[in-house]
N, C-alpha and C positions, 0 to 999 in steps of 0.2 A: 840773765841779762838779755833784754830784747834785742833783736837784730836791727841794726840801723841802716844797713845797705838796702836801698829801695829796689835794686835789681833782684836781690835775693828774695825780699818779701813778696815781690810780684811774680817770681818764677814758679811755674807749675812743675815742681819736682816729681819725677817718675810718672809723668803724664801718660806715657804709653802703657804703663802697667795698670793704671787706673781705668784706661779705656778697654782693657781686655779682661773678660770675665774669668780667664784662666788664673789670674792672680787675685787672691783674696784681699779685699780692701783692708781688712784688719791688719794683715801682714805688710801690705804696701804702706799703710800708715806708719808702721814701725820703721820701715826703711826711710820714709820721708823724714821722720823724727831724727834718724841718724844723721841725715844730711843737714838738717837745720841745726843740730847740736854741733856739727862740724863748723858751720858758719859762725855760731856763737863763740866757739873756741878760737877761731881765727880772729874774730873781732876783739876778743878779750886778751889773747896772748900776743897778737900781732907778730907772727913769725917774721924774722928778719931776712930769711933767705929760703931757698928751695929745700935745703936739708931740714929746716925747722917745719916747713909746710908739710913735707913728706911724713914727718913724725905724726902730725895730726891726721893726715889722710890715711895713713896706715892703721892708726887706731880705729878710725871710722870703718875702714875696710874690714877689720877684724870683727866689728859689730855686725856687718853684713854677713860675714862668714857664719856667725852664730845664728843668723836668721834662717839659714837653710833648713834646719829642723822644723821651724814654724811653717815655712812654705810646704814642706813635704807632708806635715801633719794635716795641712789644709788641702791636700791633693794637688799641689802645684810644685814647682821647683824653680831654682835660678838657672834658667837655660839661656840660649843665645839672645833672645829678645831682651830678657831681663838684664843680662850682663851688659849689653850695649847701652841700654837705658841708664843703668847705674854709672857706667864709665863716662857717658856723656855728661851726667850731672856732676860728677867729680871734676871733669874738665871745665864745666861752666863755673863751678865754685872757684877753682884755681884762677881762672881768667878774670872773674869779676872782682877778685881781691888783688889783682895786679900781677899775678904770677903767670903771665902769658907764655913764658918760656918753659913752663913745667912740662915734664915728659908724661904723656897720658898713661903709659904703662906703669911708670914709677909711682904715680899717684895711687894706684890700686895694686901695687906689687905684692902685697901680702894676701891677696885673695886666693881662695881655694874653690872658686866657682867659675 
């Protein structure tokens, strides 16, 4: 299902990671894909409340957890800059879909990065 939200389609997900050679583009692309799939799921499933949104964001966060090995294999890691960039994009997604009262920490509560 293509994403219909124009703010999402225009948003430069993980922009800061793309700008820094420390982060391999191939792996950052995988992270961007996770965020886009999250948006697709939100549009398809239309979570009715924060609890339902958190189920979706936690699943996406688990996918980012799995990317740690990819980052490390490429000589990189999910460190402070990457964590902040990812968290900001999760917050952007919540807000753009109307969940402006979402807790930023709860959106990514299942992270191990």
